[in-house]
C-alpha positions in Angstrom: 12.7 58.4 -111.2 14.1 55.3 -109.6 15.7 57.3 -106.8 12.4 58.9 -106.0 10.6 55.6 -105.9 13.2 54.1 -103.6 13.0 57.1 -101.2 9.2 56.8 -101.2 9.4 53.2 -100.2 11.9 54.0 -97.4 9.6 56.6 -96.0 6.6 54.3 -96.0 8.7 51.5 -94.5 10.0 53.9 -91.8 6.5 55.1 -91.1 5.2 51.6 -90.8 8.1 50.6 -88.4 7.5 53.8 -86.4 3.8 53.0 -86.0 4.5 49.3 -85.3 7.1 50.3 -82.6 4.7 52.7 -81.0 2.0 50.0 -80.9 4.4 47.5 -79.4 5.6 50.0 -76.8 2.1 51.1 -75.9 1.0 47.4 -75.6 4.0 46.6 -73.4 3.4 49.6 -71.2 -0.3 48.9 -70.9 0.4 45.2 -70.1 2.9 46.1 -67.4 0.5 48.6 -65.9 -2.2 46.0 -65.8 0.1 43.5 -64.2 1.2 46.1 -61.6 -2.4 47.1 -60.8 -3.2 43.4 -60.4 -0.3 43.0 -58.0 -1.3 46.0 -56.0 -4.9 44.7 -55.8 -3.7 41.3 -54.6 -1.4 42.8 -52.1 -4.1 45.0 -50.7 -6.5 42.0 -50.3 -3.8 39.9 -48.6 -3.0 42.8 -46.3 -6.6 43.3 -45.3 -7.0 39.5 -44.8 -3.8 39.4 -42.7 -4.9 42.4 -40.7 -8.3 40.7 -40.1 -6.7 37.4 -39.0 -4.3 39.3 -36.7 -7.1 41.2 -35.1 -9.0 37.9 -34.6 -5.9 36.3 -33.1 -5.5 39.3 -30.7 -9.1 39.0 -29.7 -8.8 35.3 -29.1 -5.6 35.9 -27.0 -7.5 38.4 -24.9 -10.4 36.0 -24.4 -7.9 33.2 -23.4 -6.3 35.6 -21.0 -9.6 36.4 -19.4 -10.6 32.7 -19.2 -7.2 31.8 -17.7 -7.7 34.5 -15.1 -11.2 33.3 -14.4 -9.9 29.7 -14.1 -7.3 30.8 -11.5 -9.9 32.6 -9.5 -12.2 29.6 -9.5 -9.3 27.3 -8.6 -8.5 29.6 -5.7 -12.1 29.5 -4.6 -12.2 25.7 -4.9 -9.0 25.5 -2.8 -10.5 27.8 -0.2 -13.7 25.7 -0.1 -11.6 22.5 0.2 -9.8 24.0 3.1 -13.0 25.0 4.7 -14.4 21.5 4.2 -11.3 20.0 5.7 -11.5 22.2 8.7 -15.2 21.3 9.1 -14.3 17.6 8.8 -11.6 18.0 11.4 -14.1 19.8 13.7 -16.7 17.0 13.2 -14.0 14.5 13.9 -13.0 16.3 17.1 -16.6 16.5 18.2 -17.0 12.8 17.5 -13.9 12.0 19.5 -15.1 14.3 22.4 -18.5 12.6 22.3 -16.9 9.2 22.5 -14.8 10.3 25.4 -17.9 11.7 27.2 -19.8 8.5 26.6 -16.8 6.6 28.0 -16.6 8.8 31.1 -20.4 8.4 31.6 -20.1 4.7 31.3 -22.3 4.5 28.3 -20.0 2.4 26.1 -17.9 -0.7 26.5 -14.2 0.1 27.1 -11.3 -2.3 26.4 -7.6 -1.8 26.9 -4.6 -2.3 29.1 -4.6 -1.2 32.7 -4.2 -2.3 36.3 -6.2 -4.0 39.0 -6.0 -2.9 42.6 -7.4 -5.1 45.3 -8.1 -3.8 48.8 -8.8 -6.4 51.4 -9.4 -6.2 55.2 -6.3 -6.8 57.3 -5.8 -9.9 59.4 -7.8 -9.9 62.7 -5.6 -8.9 65.6 -7.2 -9.5 69.0 -4.9 -6.9 70.5 -6.5 -4.2 68.5 -9.7 -3.1 70.2 -11.1 -1.1 67.4 -12.1 -3.4 64.5 -12.2 -0.5 62.1 -8.5 -0.3 62.4 -8.0 -3.1 59.8 -11.2 -2.7 57.7 -11.3 -1.1 54.3 -13.2 2.1 54.3 -14.5 4.4 51.5 -11.7 6.8 51.9 -9.2 4.1 51.1 -11.1 3.4 47.9 -11.3 7.1 47.2 -7.5 7.5 47.5 -6.9 4.7 44.9 -9.5 6.1 42.5 -8.3 9.7 42.7 -4.7 8.6 42.1 -5.8 6.5 39.1 -7.8 9.4 37.6 -4.9 11.8 38.2 -2.5 9.4 36.5 -4.6 9.2 33.3 -7.0 6.4 33.9 -9.7 6.4 31.2 -12.3 4.3 32.9 -12.6 2.7 36.4 -14.9 0.1 38.0 -15.3 -1.2 41.5 -16.1 -4.9 41.6 -17.1 -4.6 37.9 -19.4 -1.6 38.5 -18.5 1.3 36.2 -17.9 4.7 37.8 -19.1 8.0 36.3 -18.6 11.6 37.0 -21.8 11.4 39.2 -20.8 8.3 41.2 -20.8 8.3 45.0 -19.3 5.9 47.5 -20.5 5.5 51.1 -19.3 3.3 53.9 -22.0 1.3 55.6 -20.4 -1.0 58.2 -18.4 -3.9 56.6 -19.6 -3.0 53.1 -19.4 0.1 50.8 -22.2 1.4 48.7 -21.4 2.5 45.2 -24.2 4.5 43.5 -26.7 2.7 45.7 -25.3 -0.8 45.2 -23.6 -2.5 48.1 -20.2 -4.3 47.7 -18.5 -6.4 50.4 -14.7 -6.6 50.7 -12.4 -7.3 49.1 -12.8 -4.4 46.7 -11.3 -4.9 43.2 -10.7 -1.5 41.6 -10.1 -1.9 37.8 -8.7 0.9 35.7 -7.9 1.2 32.0 -4.9 3.3 31.1 -1.1 3.0 30.7 -0.2 0.2 33.1 3.4 1.5 33.7 2.2 5.1 34.5 -0.6 3.9 36.8 1.7 1.4 38.6 4.4 4.0 39.1 1.9 6.6 40.5 0.5 4.1 43.0 3.9 2.9 44.1 5.4 6.2 44.9 7.2 6.3 48.2 4.9 7.7 50.8 2.1 7.6 48.3 -1.3 5.9 48.1 0.0 2.3 48.6 2.2 3.2 51.6 -0.7 5.1 53.2 -3.1 2.2 52.8 -0.7 -0.4 53.9 0.1 1.7 57.1 -3.7 1.4 57.8 -3.3 -2.4 58.0 -5.1 -2.9 54.7 -3.9 -5.6 52.3 -2.9 -3.9 49.0 -2.5 -5.9 45.8 -1.5 -4.3 42.5 -1.4 -6.2 39.2 -0.9 -5.1 35.6 -3.3 -6.4 32.9 -2.8 -6.7 29.2 -6.5 -6.5 28.5 -9.4 -5.2 30.6 -13.0 -5.0 29.5 -15.4 -2.8 31.3 -19.1 -3.1 30.3 -21.3 0.0 30.0 -23.8 0.9 32.7 -27.2 -0.5 32.0 -30.2 1.8 32.7 -30.0 4.8 35.0 -28.5 4.6 38.5 
């Protein structure tokens, strides 16, 4: 009887242990499965979020690339406009310089600078010379000096202080010459603004203007000037 009771107890205990072990194993398996599912869910959300952020980053990079390209195009356009404005400014500067030169040639503005002064005076009276015109200054003597000065780069010229223009005329009327309707007696002082060395060298060339005038018994005097001021023409001649 005792043996049967002991065996019955062992069977019940084994059955209880079996059920308990099954419950523990099921609980562990269920818990691990829940944990794995939770991990899978978290990983899926993170992946979707990462993918979304990556797409946004790519979109932003594309926008930045387009903006950079647009910026480069606008910079090129600005550079082109600046070059155009610089060219226009240079053109306006050139026009202003040309206008100033034209006003200077027309005698409309005061001119100041280095230059030379040429004085032509009648030669000494010689009773042996029958023709008095042989030692008087004539308009062609003045023309020779003026033409040589202009050819040598003179910027402005005056005769006895009267400015010459591109329309000036010179006539010989007896012992005087007429410049643009105004008479001037000898001696005639021709003032020119320009490089003194160049102007002097041109006039002093052997066989040049000076020698030709001196051979006509005219007194020729040449002097360099550090500063010459020629006033503009007042009114219309």
